VMD Tcl script that draws the C-alpha trace (Angstrom):
set ca {
  {6.51 65.80 22.64}
  {4.71 62.50 22.28}
  {3.03 61.62 19.03}
  {0.09 59.28 18.84}
  {-0.99 57.12 15.95}
  {-4.15 55.19 15.24}
  {-3.95 52.07 13.08}
  {-6.70 49.86 11.76}
  {-5.68 46.22 11.84}
  {-7.20 43.25 10.06}
  {-8.12 40.18 12.13}
  {-4.89 38.50 11.02}
  {-2.77 41.53 11.92}
  {-4.47 41.84 15.32}
  {-3.86 38.13 15.96}
  {-0.19 38.56 15.02}
  {0.12 41.55 17.37}
  {-1.54 39.63 20.20}
  {0.78 36.66 19.63}
  {3.81 38.96 19.70}
  {2.58 40.55 22.92}
  {2.23 37.13 24.56}
  {5.58 35.90 23.26}
  {7.60 39.02 24.15}
  {5.70 40.63 26.99}
  {5.96 43.99 25.20}
  {3.12 46.48 24.84}
  {1.45 47.40 21.55}
  {3.38 50.67 21.54}
  {6.75 49.01 22.13}
  {6.13 46.49 19.34}
  {5.18 49.27 16.92}
  {8.29 51.27 17.86}
  {10.51 48.22 17.36}
  {8.78 47.46 14.04}
  {9.43 51.01 12.83}
  {13.11 50.65 13.70}
  {13.32 47.38 11.77}
  {11.68 48.86 8.68}
  {13.91 51.94 8.86}
  {17.02 49.74 9.06}
  {15.82 47.70 6.07}
  {15.23 50.81 3.98}
  {18.71 52.15 4.78}
  {20.37 48.80 3.99}
  {22.31 48.87 0.73}
  {20.73 46.51 -1.76}
  {22.76 44.08 -3.85}
  {22.41 43.69 -7.58}
  {20.65 40.38 -6.91}
  {18.10 42.14 -4.67}
  {17.48 44.79 -7.32}
  {17.10 42.23 -10.13}
  {14.42 40.43 -8.11}
  {12.22 37.97 -9.95}
  {14.02 38.45 -13.27}
  {16.98 36.41 -12.01}
  {17.00 33.02 -13.67}
  {14.04 33.68 -15.96}
  {16.04 33.26 -19.19}
  {15.63 29.76 -20.56}
  {17.77 28.23 -23.26}
  {20.60 30.77 -23.16}
  {24.29 29.88 -23.07}
  {25.32 28.44 -19.72}
  {28.67 30.25 -19.75}
  {27.35 33.72 -20.65}
  {28.81 35.38 -17.55}
  {32.23 33.71 -17.74}
  {33.14 33.25 -21.41}
  {34.90 36.31 -22.88}
  {33.84 35.43 -26.45}
  {30.41 36.95 -25.69}
  {32.08 40.32 -25.09}
  {33.53 40.54 -28.61}
  {32.21 43.73 -30.19}
  {30.28 44.74 -27.07}
  {30.08 48.53 -26.71}
  {31.30 49.28 -30.22}
}
mol new
graphics top color blue
foreach p $ca { graphics top sphere $p radius 0.5 }
foreach p [lrange $ca 0 end-1] q [lrange $ca 1 end] { graphics top cylinder $p $q radius 0.2 }
display resetview
Protein backbone atom coordinates (compact mmCIF):
# COMPACT_ATOMS: atom_id res chain seq x y z
CA UNK A 1 0.00 0.00 0.00
CA UNK A 2 1.33 3.41 -0.94
CA UNK A 3 1.37 6.18 1.60
CA UNK A 4 1.22 9.82 0.64
CA UNK A 5 2.56 12.79 2.52
CA UNK A 6 2.02 16.51 2.15
CA UNK A 7 4.79 18.87 3.22
CA UNK A 8 4.83 22.63 3.38
CA UNK A 9 8.19 24.01 2.31
CA UNK A 10 9.66 27.45 2.83
CA UNK A 11 11.02 29.32 -0.20
CA UNK A 12 14.55 28.26 0.76
CA UNK A 13 13.55 24.60 1.16
CA UNK A 14 11.69 24.64 -2.17
CA UNK A 15 14.74 26.19 -3.86
CA UNK A 16 16.97 23.49 -2.33
CA UNK A 17 14.60 20.76 -3.55
CA UNK A 18 14.51 22.26 -7.05
CA UNK A 19 18.31 22.48 -7.12
CA UNK A 20 18.58 18.84 -6.05
CA UNK A 21 16.10 17.82 -8.74
CA UNK A 22 18.15 19.60 -11.41
CA UNK A 23 21.46 18.24 -10.11
CA UNK A 24 20.34 14.61 -9.69
CA UNK A 25 17.47 14.20 -12.11
CA UNK A 26 15.41 12.56 -9.34
CA UNK A 27 11.77 13.31 -8.60
CA UNK A 28 10.50 15.02 -5.45
CA UNK A 29 9.34 11.64 -4.15
CA UNK A 30 12.68 9.94 -4.76
CA UNK A 31 14.57 12.76 -3.03
CA UNK A 32 12.25 12.56 -0.01
CA UNK A 33 12.66 8.77 0.17
CA UNK A 34 16.45 9.08 -0.02
CA UNK A 35 16.39 11.84 2.62
CA UNK A 36 14.36 9.62 4.97
CA UNK A 37 16.90 6.83 4.55
CA UNK A 38 19.76 9.21 5.36
CA UNK A 39 18.06 10.51 8.50
CA UNK A 40 17.21 6.96 9.61
CA UNK A 41 20.84 5.90 9.16
CA UNK A 42 22.03 8.92 11.16
CA UNK A 43 19.65 8.15 14.02
CA UNK A 44 20.82 4.53 14.17
CA UNK A 45 24.50 5.52 14.09
CA UNK A 46 26.21 5.04 17.44
CA UNK A 47 27.31 8.38 18.82
CA UNK A 48 30.75 8.96 20.29
CA UNK A 49 31.39 10.60 23.63
CA UNK A 50 32.58 13.66 21.72
CA UNK A 51 29.27 13.83 19.81
CA UNK A 52 27.30 13.53 23.05
CA UNK A 53 29.38 16.20 24.83
CA UNK A 54 28.65 18.64 22.00
CA UNK A 55 29.32 22.30 22.65
CA UNK A 56 30.64 21.70 26.16
CA UNK A 57 33.90 20.32 24.75
CA UNK A 58 36.68 22.83 25.24
CA UNK A 59 34.60 25.34 27.19
CA UNK A 60 36.71 25.09 30.37
CA UNK A 61 39.24 27.90 30.50
CA UNK A 62 42.19 28.05 32.85
CA UNK A 63 42.14 24.41 33.95
CA UNK A 64 45.19 22.16 34.09
CA UNK A 65 46.43 21.22 30.63
CA UNK A 66 47.29 17.66 31.70
CA UNK A 67 43.99 16.86 33.45
CA UNK A 68 43.24 13.84 31.26
CA UNK A 69 46.74 12.34 31.38
CA UNK A 70 48.24 13.07 34.81
CA UNK A 71 47.35 10.39 37.41
CA UNK A 72 47.84 12.80 40.33
CA UNK A 73 44.36 14.22 39.62
CA UNK A 74 42.86 10.80 40.34
CA UNK A 75 44.19 10.67 43.93
CA UNK A 76 41.20 10.25 46.23
CA UNK A 77 38.71 10.12 43.35
CA UNK A 78 35.72 7.91 44.17
CA UNK A 79 36.49 7.64 47.88
